[in-house]
Predicted model as a PDB file, atoms N, CA, C, CB and O in Angstrom, pLDDT in the B-factor column:
MODEL        1                                                                  
ATOM      1  N   MET A   1       0.740  -1.161  -0.215  1.00 65.00           N  
ATOM      2  CA  MET A   1       0.025   0.048   0.083  1.00 65.00           C  
ATOM      3  C   MET A   1       0.823   1.338   0.012  1.00 65.00           C  
ATOM      4  CB  MET A   1      -0.538  -0.073   1.391  1.00 65.00           C  
ATOM      5  O   MET A   1       1.747   1.517   0.806  1.00 65.00           O  
ATOM      6  N   THR A   2       0.528   2.186  -0.846  1.00 75.00           N  
ATOM      7  CA  THR A   2       1.441   3.316  -1.139  1.00 75.00           C  
ATOM      8  C   THR A   2       0.877   4.468   0.128  1.00 75.00           C  
ATOM      9  CB  THR A   2       1.232   3.914  -2.974  1.00 75.00           C  
ATOM     10  O   THR A   2      -0.261   4.932   0.182  1.00 75.00           O  
ATOM     11  N   PRO A   3       1.934   4.741   1.027  1.00 75.00           N  
ATOM     12  CA  PRO A   3       1.544   5.464   2.265  1.00 75.00           C  
ATOM     13  C   PRO A   3       0.823   6.716   2.076  1.00 75.00           C  
ATOM     14  CB  PRO A   3       2.696   5.761   3.052  1.00 75.00           C  
ATOM     15  O   PRO A   3      -0.073   6.997   2.872  1.00 75.00           O  
ATOM     16  N   GLU A   4       1.126   7.550   1.054  1.00 73.00           N  
ATOM     17  CA  GLU A   4       0.580   8.901   0.714  1.00 73.00           C  
ATOM     18  C   GLU A   4      -0.914   8.645   0.172  1.00 73.00           C  
ATOM     19  CB  GLU A   4       1.555   9.685  -0.444  1.00 73.00           C  
ATOM     20  O   GLU A   4      -1.724   9.567   0.263  1.00 73.00           O  
ATOM     21  N   TRP A   5      -1.282   7.453  -0.371  1.00 73.00           N  
ATOM     22  CA  TRP A   5      -2.321   7.045  -1.191  1.00 73.00           C  
ATOM     23  C   TRP A   5      -3.381   6.296   0.032  1.00 73.00           C  
ATOM     24  CB  TRP A   5      -1.690   5.970  -2.520  1.00 73.00           C  
ATOM     25  O   TRP A   5      -4.485   5.908  -0.353  1.00 73.00           O  
ATOM     26  N   ARG A   6      -3.046   6.143   1.292  1.00 76.00           N  
ATOM     27  CA  ARG A   6      -3.986   5.245   2.126  1.00 76.00           C  
ATOM     28  C   ARG A   6      -5.308   5.734   2.533  1.00 76.00           C  
ATOM     29  CB  ARG A   6      -3.353   4.890   3.340  1.00 76.00           C  
ATOM     30  O   ARG A   6      -6.255   5.006   2.829  1.00 76.00           O  
ATOM     31  N   LYS A   7      -5.311   7.249   2.528  1.00 77.00           N  
ATOM     32  CA  LYS A   7      -6.751   7.544   2.468  1.00 77.00           C  
ATOM     33  C   LYS A   7      -7.624   7.536   1.504  1.00 77.00           C  
ATOM     34  CB  LYS A   7      -6.931   8.495   2.799  1.00 77.00           C  
ATOM     35  O   LYS A   7      -8.797   7.874   1.667  1.00 77.00           O  
ATOM     36  N   GLN A   8      -7.002   7.047   0.125  1.00 78.00           N  
ATOM     37  CA  GLN A   8      -7.835   7.142  -0.905  1.00 78.00           C  
ATOM     38  C   GLN A   8      -8.483   5.563  -1.203  1.00 78.00           C  
ATOM     39  CB  GLN A   8      -6.993   7.806  -2.132  1.00 78.00           C  
ATOM     40  O   GLN A   8      -9.477   5.323  -1.888  1.00 78.00           O  
ATOM     41  N   TYR A   9      -7.525   4.458  -0.403  1.00 83.00           N  
ATOM     42  CA  TYR A   9      -8.068   3.459  -0.375  1.00 83.00           C  
ATOM     43  C   TYR A   9      -9.443   3.086  -0.051  1.00 83.00           C  
ATOM     44  CB  TYR A   9      -7.450   3.013   0.147  1.00 83.00           C  
ATOM     45  O   TYR A   9     -10.078   3.935   0.574  1.00 83.00           O  
ATOM     46  N   VAL A  10     -10.126   1.827  -0.391  1.00 86.00           N  
ATOM     47  CA  VAL A  10     -11.536   1.649   0.198  1.00 86.00           C  
ATOM     48  C   VAL A  10     -11.267   0.844   1.365  1.00 86.00           C  
ATOM     49  CB  VAL A  10     -12.638   0.934  -0.787  1.00 86.00           C  
ATOM     50  O   VAL A  10     -10.491  -0.112   1.369  1.00 86.00           O  
ATOM     51  N   ARG A  11     -12.077   1.348   2.570  1.00 88.00           N  
ATOM     52  CA  ARG A  11     -11.939   0.740   3.891  1.00 88.00           C  
ATOM     53  C   ARG A  11     -12.747  -0.593   3.950  1.00 88.00           C  
ATOM     54  CB  ARG A  11     -12.429   1.741   5.005  1.00 88.00           C  
ATOM     55  O   ARG A  11     -13.803  -0.776   4.555  1.00 88.00           O  
ATOM     56  N   TYR A  12     -12.048  -1.480   3.207  1.00 89.00           N  
ATOM     57  CA  TYR A  12     -12.740  -2.850   3.217  1.00 89.00           C  
ATOM     58  C   TYR A  12     -12.990  -3.514   4.634  1.00 89.00           C  
ATOM     59  CB  TYR A  12     -11.869  -3.840   2.388  1.00 89.00           C  
ATOM     60  O   TYR A  12     -13.999  -4.199   4.804  1.00 89.00           O  
ATOM     61  N   GLU A  13     -12.111  -3.319   5.610  1.00 91.00           N  
ATOM     62  CA  GLU A  13     -12.065  -3.770   6.728  1.00 91.00           C  
ATOM     63  C   GLU A  13     -13.333  -3.106   7.523  1.00 91.00           C  
ATOM     64  CB  GLU A  13     -10.713  -3.539   7.249  1.00 91.00           C  
ATOM     65  O   GLU A  13     -14.106  -3.845   8.131  1.00 91.00           O  
ATOM     66  N   ASP A  14     -13.493  -1.891   7.502  1.00 89.00           N  
ATOM     67  CA  ASP A  14     -14.735  -1.175   8.011  1.00 89.00           C  
ATOM     68  C   ASP A  14     -15.972  -1.605   7.600  1.00 89.00           C  
ATOM     69  CB  ASP A  14     -14.728   0.129   7.696  1.00 89.00           C  
ATOM     70  O   ASP A  14     -16.815  -1.905   8.446  1.00 89.00           O  
ATOM     71  N   LEU A  15     -16.258  -1.696   6.167  1.00 89.00           N  
ATOM     72  CA  LEU A  15     -17.282  -2.108   5.607  1.00 89.00           C  
ATOM     73  C   LEU A  15     -17.706  -3.695   5.965  1.00 89.00           C  
ATOM     74  CB  LEU A  15     -17.030  -1.835   4.250  1.00 89.00           C  
ATOM     75  O   LEU A  15     -18.860  -4.107   6.085  1.00 89.00           O  
ATOM     76  N   LYS A  16     -16.450  -4.491   6.106  1.00 91.00           N  
ATOM     77  CA  LYS A  16     -16.816  -5.940   6.676  1.00 91.00           C  
ATOM     78  C   LYS A  16     -17.368  -5.919   7.886  1.00 91.00           C  
ATOM     79  CB  LYS A  16     -15.697  -6.849   6.818  1.00 91.00           C  
ATOM     80  O   LYS A  16     -18.324  -6.632   8.192  1.00 91.00           O  
ATOM     81  N   MET A  17     -16.673  -4.905   8.841  1.00 89.00           N  
ATOM     82  CA  MET A  17     -17.234  -4.990  10.237  1.00 89.00           C  
ATOM     83  C   MET A  17     -18.884  -4.577  10.299  1.00 89.00           C  
ATOM     84  CB  MET A  17     -16.322  -3.938  11.212  1.00 89.00           C  
ATOM     85  O   MET A  17     -19.701  -5.046  11.092  1.00 89.00           O  
ATOM     86  N   ILE A  18     -19.150  -3.541   9.212  1.00 87.00           N  
ATOM     87  CA  ILE A  18     -20.716  -3.170   9.362  1.00 87.00           C  
ATOM     88  C   ILE A  18     -21.469  -4.449   8.924  1.00 87.00           C  
ATOM     89  CB  ILE A  18     -21.214  -1.803   8.354  1.00 87.00           C  
ATOM     90  O   ILE A  18     -22.567  -4.614   9.456  1.00 87.00           O  
ATOM     91  N   LEU A  19     -21.020  -5.441   7.975  1.00 85.00           N  
ATOM     92  CA  LEU A  19     -21.659  -6.505   7.426  1.00 85.00           C  
ATOM     93  C   LEU A  19     -21.999  -7.579   8.828  1.00 85.00           C  
ATOM     94  CB  LEU A  19     -20.626  -7.161   6.167  1.00 85.00           C  
ATOM     95  O   LEU A  19     -23.060  -8.059   9.226  1.00 85.00           O  
ATOM     96  N   TYR A  20     -20.646  -7.687   9.318  1.00 86.00           N  
ATOM     97  CA  TYR A  20     -20.762  -8.478  10.463  1.00 86.00           C  
ATOM     98  C   TYR A  20     -21.644  -8.111  11.578  1.00 86.00           C  
ATOM     99  CB  TYR A  20     -19.593  -8.614  10.942  1.00 86.00           C  
ATOM    100  O   TYR A  20     -22.303  -8.962  12.176  1.00 86.00           O  
ATOM    101  N   GLU A  21     -21.669  -6.899  11.861  1.00 84.00           N  
ATOM    102  CA  GLU A  21     -22.329  -6.407  12.922  1.00 84.00           C  
ATOM    103  C   GLU A  21     -24.012  -6.308  12.804  1.00 84.00           C  
ATOM    104  CB  GLU A  21     -21.699  -5.094  13.144  1.00 84.00           C  
ATOM    105  O   GLU A  21     -24.833  -6.245  13.718  1.00 84.00           O  
ATOM    106  N   ALA A  22     -24.216  -6.317  11.394  1.00 80.00           N  
ATOM    107  CA  ALA A  22     -25.612  -6.250  10.906  1.00 80.00           C  
ATOM    108  C   ALA A  22     -26.017  -7.841  11.085  1.00 80.00           C  
ATOM    109  CB  ALA A  22     -25.740  -5.614   9.222  1.00 80.00           C  
ATOM    110  O   ALA A  22     -27.178  -8.100  11.402  1.00 80.00           O  
ATOM    111  N   GLN A  23     -25.262  -8.688  10.925  1.00 78.00           N  
ATOM    112  CA  GLN A  23     -25.586 -10.118  11.106  1.00 78.00           C  
ATOM    113  C   GLN A  23     -26.068 -10.502  12.609  1.00 78.00           C  
ATOM    114  CB  GLN A  23     -24.297 -10.955  10.725  1.00 78.00           C  
ATOM    115  O   GLN A  23     -27.166 -10.931  12.965  1.00 78.00           O  
ATOM    116  N   LYS A  24     -24.962 -10.230  13.347  1.00 79.00           N  
ATOM    117  CA  LYS A  24     -24.857 -10.176  14.777  1.00 79.00           C  
ATOM    118  C   LYS A  24     -26.214  -9.710  15.414  1.00 79.00           C  
ATOM    119  CB  LYS A  24     -23.695  -9.227  15.173  1.00 79.00           C  
ATOM    120  O   LYS A  24     -26.876 -10.283  16.280  1.00 79.00           O  
ATOM    121  N   GLU A  25     -26.494  -8.371  14.682  1.00 75.00           N  
ATOM    122  CA  GLU A  25     -27.646  -7.756  15.355  1.00 75.00           C  
ATOM    123  C   GLU A  25     -29.212  -8.251  14.854  1.00 75.00           C  
ATOM    124  CB  GLU A  25     -27.470  -6.188  15.114  1.00 75.00           C  
ATOM    125  O   GLU A  25     -30.284  -7.932  15.368  1.00 75.00           O  
ATOM    126  N   CYS A  26     -29.000  -9.031  13.821  1.00 70.00           N  
ATOM    127  CA  CYS A  26     -30.540  -9.628  13.491  1.00 70.00           C  
ATOM    128  C   CYS A  26     -30.743 -10.920  14.068  1.00 70.00           C  
ATOM    129  CB  CYS A  26     -30.854  -9.826  11.903  1.00 70.00           C  
ATOM    130  O   CYS A  26     -30.079 -11.886  13.692  1.00 70.00           O  
ATOM    131  N   PRO A  27     -31.668 -11.007  15.008  1.00 67.00           N  
ATOM    132  CA  PRO A  27     -31.704 -12.277  15.591  1.00 67.00           C  
ATOM    133  C   PRO A  27     -32.364 -13.306  14.762  1.00 67.00           C  
ATOM    134  CB  PRO A  27     -32.331 -12.201  16.837  1.00 67.00           C  
ATOM    135  O   PRO A  27     -33.179 -12.815  13.982  1.00 67.00           O  
ATOM    136  N   ASP A  28     -32.247 -14.615  14.703  1.00 67.00           N  
ATOM    137  CA  ASP A  28     -32.445 -15.651  14.216  1.00 67.00           C  
ATOM    138  C   ASP A  28     -34.099 -16.071  14.033  1.00 67.00           C  
ATOM    139  CB  ASP A  28     -31.655 -16.460  14.987  1.00 67.00           C  
ATOM    140  O   ASP A  28     -34.636 -16.624  13.073  1.00 67.00           O  
ATOM    141  N   ASP A  29     -34.665 -15.625  15.247  1.00 66.00           N  
ATOM    142  CA  ASP A  29     -36.076 -16.220  15.555  1.00 66.00           C  
ATOM    143  C   ASP A  29     -37.125 -15.281  15.248  1.00 66.00           C  
ATOM    144  CB  ASP A  29     -36.249 -16.625  17.033  1.00 66.00           C  
ATOM    145  O   ASP A  29     -38.299 -15.414  15.594  1.00 66.00           O  
ATOM    146  N   ILE A  30     -36.587 -14.203  14.496  1.00 65.00           N  
ATOM    147  CA  ILE A  30     -37.926 -13.325  13.995  1.00 65.00           C  
ATOM    148  C   ILE A  30     -38.414 -13.736  12.907  1.00 65.00           C  
ATOM    149  CB  ILE A  30     -37.748 -11.898  13.728  1.00 65.00           C  
ATOM    150  O   ILE A  30     -37.887 -14.623  12.235  1.00 65.00           O  
ATOM    151  N   GLU A  31     -39.502 -13.126  12.598  1.00 72.00           N  
ATOM    152  CA  GLU A  31     -40.165 -13.441  11.465  1.00 72.00           C  
ATOM    153  C   GLU A  31     -39.382 -13.025  10.158  1.00 72.00           C  
ATOM    154  CB  GLU A  31     -41.480 -12.824  11.546  1.00 72.00           C  
ATOM    155  O   GLU A  31     -38.401 -12.296  10.308  1.00 72.00           O  
ATOM    156  N   ASP A  32     -39.680 -13.364   9.099  1.00 70.00           N  
ATOM    157  CA  ASP A  32     -39.268 -13.132   7.883  1.00 70.00           C  
ATOM    158  C   ASP A  32     -39.360 -11.571   7.396  1.00 70.00           C  
ATOM    159  CB  ASP A  32     -40.024 -14.027   7.069  1.00 70.00           C  
ATOM    160  O   ASP A  32     -38.436 -10.901   6.934  1.00 70.00           O  
ATOM    161  N   LEU A  33     -40.823 -11.132   7.638  1.00 70.00           N  
ATOM    162  CA  LEU A  33     -41.038  -9.805   7.499  1.00 70.00           C  
ATOM    163  C   LEU A  33     -40.134  -8.825   8.200  1.00 70.00           C  
ATOM    164  CB  LEU A  33     -42.271  -9.596   7.862  1.00 70.00           C  
ATOM    165  O   LEU A  33     -39.511  -7.906   7.668  1.00 70.00           O  
ATOM    166  N   ALA A  34     -40.158  -9.182   9.570  1.00 71.00           N  
ATOM    167  CA  ALA A  34     -39.408  -8.459  10.424  1.00 71.00           C  
ATOM    168  C   ALA A  34     -37.741  -8.305  10.165  1.00 71.00           C  
ATOM    169  CB  ALA A  34     -39.698  -9.074  11.684  1.00 71.00           C  
ATOM    170  O   ALA A  34     -37.051  -7.368  10.565  1.00 71.00           O  
ATOM    171  N   ARG A  35     -37.339  -9.329   9.487  1.00 69.00           N  
ATOM    172  CA  ARG A  35     -35.994  -9.651   9.253  1.00 69.00           C  
ATOM    173  C   ARG A  35     -35.801  -8.587   7.925  1.00 69.00           C  
ATOM    174  CB  ARG A  35     -35.729 -11.424   8.968  1.00 69.00           C  
ATOM    175  O   ARG A  35     -34.901  -7.753   7.822  1.00 69.00           O  
ATOM    176  N   ARG A  36     -36.846  -8.835   6.980  1.00 71.00           N  
ATOM    177  CA  ARG A  36     -36.634  -8.012   5.645  1.00 71.00           C  
ATOM    178  C   ARG A  36     -36.472  -6.581   5.990  1.00 71.00           C  
ATOM    179  CB  ARG A  36     -37.880  -8.149   4.601  1.00 71.00           C  
ATOM    180  O   ARG A  36     -35.693  -5.857   5.371  1.00 71.00           O  
ATOM    181  N   ARG A  37     -37.334  -6.097   7.150  1.00 73.00           N  
ATOM    182  CA  ARG A  37     -37.433  -4.897   7.272  1.00 73.00           C  
ATOM    183  C   ARG A  37     -35.952  -4.241   7.896  1.00 73.00           C  
ATOM    184  CB  ARG A  37     -38.681  -4.712   8.077  1.00 73.00           C  
ATOM    185  O   ARG A  37     -35.450  -3.231   7.403  1.00 73.00           O  
ATOM    186  N   ASP A  38     -35.389  -4.925   8.970  1.00 69.00           N  
ATOM    187  CA  ASP A  38     -34.192  -4.786   9.609  1.00 69.00           C  
ATOM    188  C   ASP A  38     -33.212  -4.681   8.319  1.00 69.00           C  
ATOM    189  CB  ASP A  38     -33.898  -6.030  10.676  1.00 69.00           C  
ATOM    190  O   ASP A  38     -32.486  -3.689   8.243  1.00 69.00           O  
ATOM    191  N   TYR A  39     -33.173  -5.543   7.432  1.00 73.00           N  
ATOM    192  CA  TYR A  39     -32.132  -5.475   6.325  1.00 73.00           C  
ATOM    193  C   TYR A  39     -32.121  -4.275   5.454  1.00 73.00           C  
ATOM    194  CB  TYR A  39     -32.285  -6.606   5.441  1.00 73.00           C  
ATOM    195  O   TYR A  39     -31.109  -3.713   5.034  1.00 73.00           O  
ATOM    196  N   GLU A  40     -33.619  -3.871   5.176  1.00 74.00           N  
ATOM    197  CA  GLU A  40     -33.635  -2.665   4.411  1.00 74.00           C  
ATOM    198  C   GLU A  40     -32.993  -1.658   4.953  1.00 74.00           C  
ATOM    199  CB  GLU A  40     -34.821  -2.244   4.143  1.00 74.00           C  
ATOM    200  O   GLU A  40     -32.376  -0.871   4.235  1.00 74.00           O  
ATOM    201  N   CYS A  41     -33.041  -1.501   6.487  1.00 71.00           N  
ATOM    202  CA  CYS A  41     -32.797  -0.319   7.182  1.00 71.00           C  
ATOM    203  C   CYS A  41     -31.163  -0.558   6.950  1.00 71.00           C  
ATOM    204  CB  CYS A  41     -33.480  -0.212   8.861  1.00 71.00           C  
ATOM    205  O   CYS A  41     -30.494   0.427   6.640  1.00 71.00           O  
ATOM    206  N   PHE A  42     -30.645  -1.587   7.066  1.00 78.00           N  
ATOM    207  CA  PHE A  42     -29.186  -1.711   7.046  1.00 78.00           C  
ATOM    208  C   PHE A  42     -28.720  -1.648   5.432  1.00 78.00           C  
ATOM    209  CB  PHE A  42     -28.726  -3.181   7.819  1.00 78.00           C  
ATOM    210  O   PHE A  42     -27.580  -1.255   5.182  1.00 78.00           O  
ATOM    211  N   ASP A  43     -29.569  -2.019   4.407  1.00 79.00           N  
ATOM    212  CA  ASP A  43     -29.234  -1.658   3.115  1.00 79.00           C  
ATOM    213  C   ASP A  43     -28.870  -0.077   2.945  1.00 79.00           C  
ATOM    214  CB  ASP A  43     -30.396  -2.068   2.242  1.00 79.00           C  
ATOM    215  O   ASP A  43     -27.854   0.339   2.388  1.00 79.00           O  
ATOM    216  N   THR A  44     -29.794   0.648   3.473  1.00 81.00           N  
ATOM    217  CA  THR A  44     -29.738   2.022   3.134  1.00 81.00           C  
ATOM    218  C   THR A  44     -28.330   2.596   3.964  1.00 81.00           C  
ATOM    219  CB  THR A  44     -31.246   2.798   3.601  1.00 81.00           C  
ATOM    220  O   THR A  44     -27.538   3.287   3.323  1.00 81.00           O  
ATOM    221  N   SER A  45     -28.123   2.360   5.055  1.00 83.00           N  
ATOM    222  CA  SER A  45     -27.041   2.706   5.585  1.00 83.00           C  
ATOM    223  C   SER A  45     -25.580   2.139   5.061  1.00 83.00           C  
ATOM    224  CB  SER A  45     -27.287   2.426   6.821  1.00 83.00           C  
ATOM    225  O   SER A  45     -24.606   2.892   5.047  1.00 83.00           O  
ATOM    226  N   PHE A  46     -25.499   0.891   4.671  1.00 87.00           N  
ATOM    227  CA  PHE A  46     -24.356   0.420   4.160  1.00 87.00           C  
ATOM    228  C   PHE A  46     -24.070   0.933   2.828  1.00 87.00           C  
ATOM    229  CB  PHE A  46     -24.379  -0.925   4.170  1.00 87.00           C  
ATOM    230  O   PHE A  46     -22.919   1.203   2.486  1.00 87.00           O  
ATOM    231  N   PHE A  47     -25.195   1.094   1.978  1.00 89.00           N  
ATOM    232  CA  PHE A  47     -24.708   1.558   0.616  1.00 89.00           C  
ATOM    233  C   PHE A  47     -24.518   2.967   0.659  1.00 89.00           C  
ATOM    234  CB  PHE A  47     -25.665   1.224  -0.530  1.00 89.00           C  
ATOM    235  O   PHE A  47     -23.905   3.461  -0.287  1.00 89.00           O  
ATOM    236  N   GLU A  48     -24.963   3.789   1.663  1.00 90.00           N  
ATOM    237  CA  GLU A  48     -24.598   4.984   1.803  1.00 90.00           C  
ATOM    238  C   GLU A  48     -23.051   5.052   2.136  1.00 90.00           C  
ATOM    239  CB  GLU A  48     -25.453   5.571   2.764  1.00 90.00           C  
ATOM    240  O   GLU A  48     -22.364   5.863   1.516  1.00 90.00           O  
ATOM    241  N   GLU A  49     -22.485   4.242   3.079  1.00 90.00           N  
ATOM    242  CA  GLU A  49     -21.051   4.070   3.306  1.00 90.00           C  
ATOM    243  C   GLU A  49     -20.336   3.889   2.087  1.00 90.00           C  
ATOM    244  CB  GLU A  49     -20.769   2.957   4.173  1.00 90.00           C  
ATOM    245  O   GLU A  49     -19.479   4.672   1.677  1.00 90.00           O  
ATOM    246  N   LEU A  50     -20.747   2.711   1.442  1.00 92.00           N  
ATOM    247  CA  LEU A  50     -20.273   2.004   0.224  1.00 92.00           C  
ATOM    248  C   LEU A  50     -19.993   3.392  -0.598  1.00 92.00           C  
ATOM    249  CB  LEU A  50     -21.479   0.823  -0.524  1.00 92.00           C  
ATOM    250  O   LEU A  50     -18.845   3.748  -0.867  1.00 92.00           O  
ATOM    251  N   ASP A  51     -21.224   4.188  -0.993  1.00 94.00           N  
ATOM    252  CA  ASP A  51     -21.018   5.298  -2.032  1.00 94.00           C  
ATOM    253  C   ASP A  51     -19.951   6.178  -1.591  1.00 94.00           C  
ATOM    254  CB  ASP A  51     -22.297   6.152  -2.277  1.00 94.00           C  
ATOM    255  O   ASP A  51     -19.173   6.615  -2.439  1.00 94.00           O  
ATOM    256  N   LYS A  52     -19.818   6.497  -0.355  1.00 92.00           N  
ATOM    257  CA  LYS A  52     -18.801   7.305   0.233  1.00 92.00           C  
ATOM    258  C   LYS A  52     -17.397   7.177  -0.439  1.00 92.00           C  
ATOM    259  CB  LYS A  52     -18.710   6.955   1.666  1.00 92.00           C  
ATOM    260  O   LYS A  52     -16.656   8.015  -0.953  1.00 92.00           O  
ATOM    261  N   GLU A  53     -17.277   5.584  -0.216  1.00 91.00           N  
ATOM    262  CA  GLU A  53     -16.192   5.130  -0.640  1.00 91.00           C  
ATOM    263  C   GLU A  53     -15.640   5.243  -1.881  1.00 91.00           C  
ATOM    264  CB  GLU A  53     -16.230   4.163  -0.428  1.00 91.00           C  
ATOM    265  O   GLU A  53     -14.492   5.612  -2.129  1.00 91.00           O  
ATOM    266  N   LEU A  54     -16.718   4.828  -2.869  1.00 92.00           N  
ATOM    267  CA  LEU A  54     -16.587   4.807  -4.312  1.00 92.00           C  
ATOM    268  C   LEU A  54     -16.496   6.517  -4.613  1.00 92.00           C  
ATOM    269  CB  LEU A  54     -18.003   3.924  -5.101  1.00 92.00           C  
ATOM    270  O   LEU A  54     -15.802   6.843  -5.576  1.00 92.00           O  
ATOM    271  N   ASN A  55     -17.012   7.354  -4.009  1.00 93.00           N  
ATOM    272  CA  ASN A  55     -16.614   8.740  -4.577  1.00 93.00           C  
ATOM    273  C   ASN A  55     -15.395   9.203  -4.317  1.00 93.00           C  
ATOM    274  CB  ASN A  55     -17.410   9.741  -4.162  1.00 93.00           C  
ATOM    275  O   ASN A  55     -14.783  10.025  -4.998  1.00 93.00           O  
ATOM    276  N   ASN A  56     -14.919   8.519  -3.025  1.00 89.00           N  
ATOM    277  CA  ASN A  56     -13.438   8.866  -2.810  1.00 89.00           C  
ATOM    278  C   ASN A  56     -12.269   8.571  -3.689  1.00 89.00           C  
ATOM    279  CB  ASN A  56     -13.088   8.317  -1.721  1.00 89.00           C  
ATOM    280  O   ASN A  56     -11.310   9.255  -4.046  1.00 89.00           O  
ATOM    281  N   VAL A  57     -12.748   6.990  -3.998  1.00 89.00           N  
ATOM    282  CA  VAL A  57     -11.941   6.435  -5.108  1.00 89.00           C  
ATOM    283  C   VAL A  57     -11.801   7.112  -6.488  1.00 89.00           C  
ATOM    284  CB  VAL A  57     -12.442   5.195  -5.356  1.00 89.00           C  
ATOM    285  O   VAL A  57     -10.763   7.159  -7.148  1.00 89.00           O  
ATOM    286  N   ASN A  58     -13.250   7.737  -6.896  1.00 92.00           N  
ATOM    287  CA  ASN A  58     -13.106   8.297  -8.013  1.00 92.00           C  
ATOM    288  C   ASN A  58     -12.516   9.477  -8.091  1.00 92.00           C  
ATOM    289  CB  ASN A  58     -14.085   8.355  -8.511  1.00 92.00           C  
ATOM    290  O   ASN A  58     -11.800   9.731  -9.060  1.00 92.00           O  
ATOM    291  N   MET A  59     -12.753  10.528  -6.929  1.00 91.00           N  
ATOM    292  CA  MET A  59     -12.274  11.639  -6.870  1.00 91.00           C  
ATOM    293  C   MET A  59     -10.577  11.619  -6.931  1.00 91.00           C  
ATOM    294  CB  MET A  59     -12.880  12.205  -5.699  1.00 91.00           C  
ATOM    295  O   MET A  59      -9.986  12.455  -7.615  1.00 91.00           O  
ATOM    296  N   PHE A  60      -9.864  10.609  -6.172  1.00 89.00           N  
ATOM    297  CA  PHE A  60      -8.628  10.320  -6.392  1.00 89.00           C  
ATOM    298  C   PHE A  60      -8.227   9.988  -7.795  1.00 89.00           C  
ATOM    299  CB  PHE A  60      -8.336   9.376  -5.586  1.00 89.00           C  
ATOM    300  O   PHE A  60      -7.261  10.536  -8.327  1.00 89.00           O  
ATOM    301  N   TYR A  61      -8.999   9.050  -8.423  1.00 89.00           N  
ATOM    302  CA  TYR A  61      -8.752   8.761  -9.786  1.00 89.00           C  
ATOM    303  C   TYR A  61      -8.689  10.055 -10.832  1.00 89.00           C  
ATOM    304  CB  TYR A  61      -9.850   7.797 -10.191  1.00 89.00           C  
ATOM    305  O   TYR A  61      -7.775  10.181 -11.647  1.00 89.00           O  
ATOM    306  N   SER A  62      -9.648  10.877 -10.712  1.00 92.00           N  
ATOM    307  CA  SER A  62      -9.727  12.012 -11.373  1.00 92.00           C  
ATOM    308  C   SER A  62      -8.625  12.893 -11.301  1.00 92.00           C  
ATOM    309  CB  SER A  62     -10.754  12.601 -11.017  1.00 92.00           C  
ATOM    310  O   SER A  62      -8.196  13.544 -12.254  1.00 92.00           O  
ATOM    311  N   GLU A  63      -8.166  12.900 -10.122  1.00 89.00           N  
ATOM    312  CA  GLU A  63      -7.186  13.877  -9.639  1.00 89.00           C  
ATOM    313  C   GLU A  63      -5.817  13.305 -10.179  1.00 89.00           C  
ATOM    314  CB  GLU A  63      -7.223  14.047  -7.966  1.00 89.00           C  
ATOM    315  O   GLU A  63      -5.074  14.149 -10.681  1.00 89.00           O  
ATOM    316  N   LYS A  64      -5.435  12.185 -10.156  1.00 88.00           N  
ATOM    317  CA  LYS A  64      -4.381  11.476 -10.539  1.00 88.00           C  
ATOM    318  C   LYS A  64      -4.600  11.475 -12.144  1.00 88.00           C  
ATOM    319  CB  LYS A  64      -4.327  10.038  -9.799  1.00 88.00           C  
ATOM    320  O   LYS A  64      -3.550  11.551 -12.782  1.00 88.00           O  
ATOM    321  N   LEU A  65      -5.687  11.408 -12.830  1.00 91.00           N  
ATOM    322  CA  LEU A  65      -5.823  11.584 -14.430  1.00 91.00           C  
ATOM    323  C   LEU A  65      -5.299  13.039 -14.696  1.00 91.00           C  
ATOM    324  CB  LEU A  65      -7.513  11.408 -15.026  1.00 91.00           C  
ATOM    325  O   LEU A  65      -4.373  13.261 -15.476  1.00 91.00           O  
ATOM    326  N   VAL A  66      -5.993  14.064 -13.954  1.00 92.00           N  
ATOM    327  CA  VAL A  66      -5.401  15.370 -14.351  1.00 92.00           C  
ATOM    328  C   VAL A  66      -3.967  15.565 -14.252  1.00 92.00           C  
ATOM    329  CB  VAL A  66      -5.961  16.372 -13.608  1.00 92.00           C  
ATOM    330  O   VAL A  66      -3.321  16.052 -15.179  1.00 92.00           O  
ATOM    331  N   GLU A  67      -3.431  15.184 -13.108  1.00 89.00           N  
ATOM    332  CA  GLU A  67      -2.082  15.309 -12.964  1.00 89.00           C  
ATOM    333  C   GLU A  67      -1.129  14.436 -14.110  1.00 89.00           C  
ATOM    334  CB  GLU A  67      -1.820  14.872 -11.506  1.00 89.00           C  
ATOM    335  O   GLU A  67      -0.102  14.993 -14.496  1.00 89.00           O  
ATOM    336  N   ALA A  68      -1.406  13.305 -14.562  1.00 89.00           N  
ATOM    337  CA  ALA A  68      -0.997  12.735 -15.604  1.00 89.00           C  
ATOM    338  C   ALA A  68      -1.132  13.558 -16.964  1.00 89.00           C  
ATOM    339  CB  ALA A  68      -1.643  11.558 -15.612  1.00 89.00           C  
ATOM    340  O   ALA A  68      -0.202  13.593 -17.769  1.00 89.00           O  
ATOM    341  N   GLY A  69      -2.087  14.080 -17.130  1.00 86.00           N  
ATOM    342  CA  GLY A  69      -2.487  14.853 -18.300  1.00 86.00           C  
ATOM    343  C   GLY A  69      -1.558  16.078 -18.400  1.00 86.00           C  
ATOM    344  O   GLY A  69      -1.152  16.412 -19.513  1.00 86.00           O  
ATOM    345  N   LYS A  70      -1.230  16.707 -17.394  1.00 86.00           N  
ATOM    346  CA  LYS A  70      -0.530  17.821 -17.200  1.00 86.00           C  
ATOM    347  C   LYS A  70       1.058  17.512 -17.554  1.00 86.00           C  
ATOM    348  CB  LYS A  70      -0.796  18.297 -15.742  1.00 86.00           C  
ATOM    349  O   LYS A  70       1.722  18.226 -18.305  1.00 86.00           O  
ATOM    350  N   LYS A  71       1.519  16.411 -16.933  1.00 84.00           N  
ATOM    351  CA  LYS A  71       2.805  16.061 -17.067  1.00 84.00           C  
ATOM    352  C   LYS A  71       3.235  15.449 -18.451  1.00 84.00           C  
ATOM    353  CB  LYS A  71       3.068  15.189 -16.024  1.00 84.00           C  
ATOM    354  O   LYS A  71       4.386  15.270 -18.848  1.00 84.00           O  
ATOM    355  N   ALA A  72       1.761  15.100 -19.259  1.00 75.00           N  
ATOM    356  CA  ALA A  72       2.131  14.735 -20.630  1.00 75.00           C  
ATOM    357  C   ALA A  72       2.350  15.682 -21.574  1.00 75.00           C  
ATOM    358  CB  ALA A  72       1.265  13.988 -21.148  1.00 75.00           C  
ATOM    359  O   ALA A  72       2.919  15.493 -22.650  1.00 75.00           O  
ATOM    360  N   TYR A  73       1.840  16.834 -21.121  1.00 71.00           N  
ATOM    361  CA  TYR A  73       2.009  18.333 -22.083  1.00 71.00           C  
ATOM    362  C   TYR A  73       3.280  18.855 -21.588  1.00 71.00           C  
ATOM    363  CB  TYR A  73       0.693  19.663 -21.838  1.00 71.00           C  
ATOM    364  O   TYR A  73       3.731  19.909 -22.036  1.00 71.00           O  
TER     365      TYR A  73                                                      
ENDMDL                                                                          
END                                                                             
């Protein structure tokens, strides 16, 4: 991992922890409808985090692309 790029990487470990926590918090003995409702709430928050990570990577890529274009000329 390139140290100066560390903040630009996707936080896979953090995202995995969110998934594990969601699994632990959802009891096995609840009805399917309630479980589905819990997972819908989780989906919203998880995909918001995932979207932040994707935006972070896209911004970094765009910046590096501009830098490379400037060096080429």
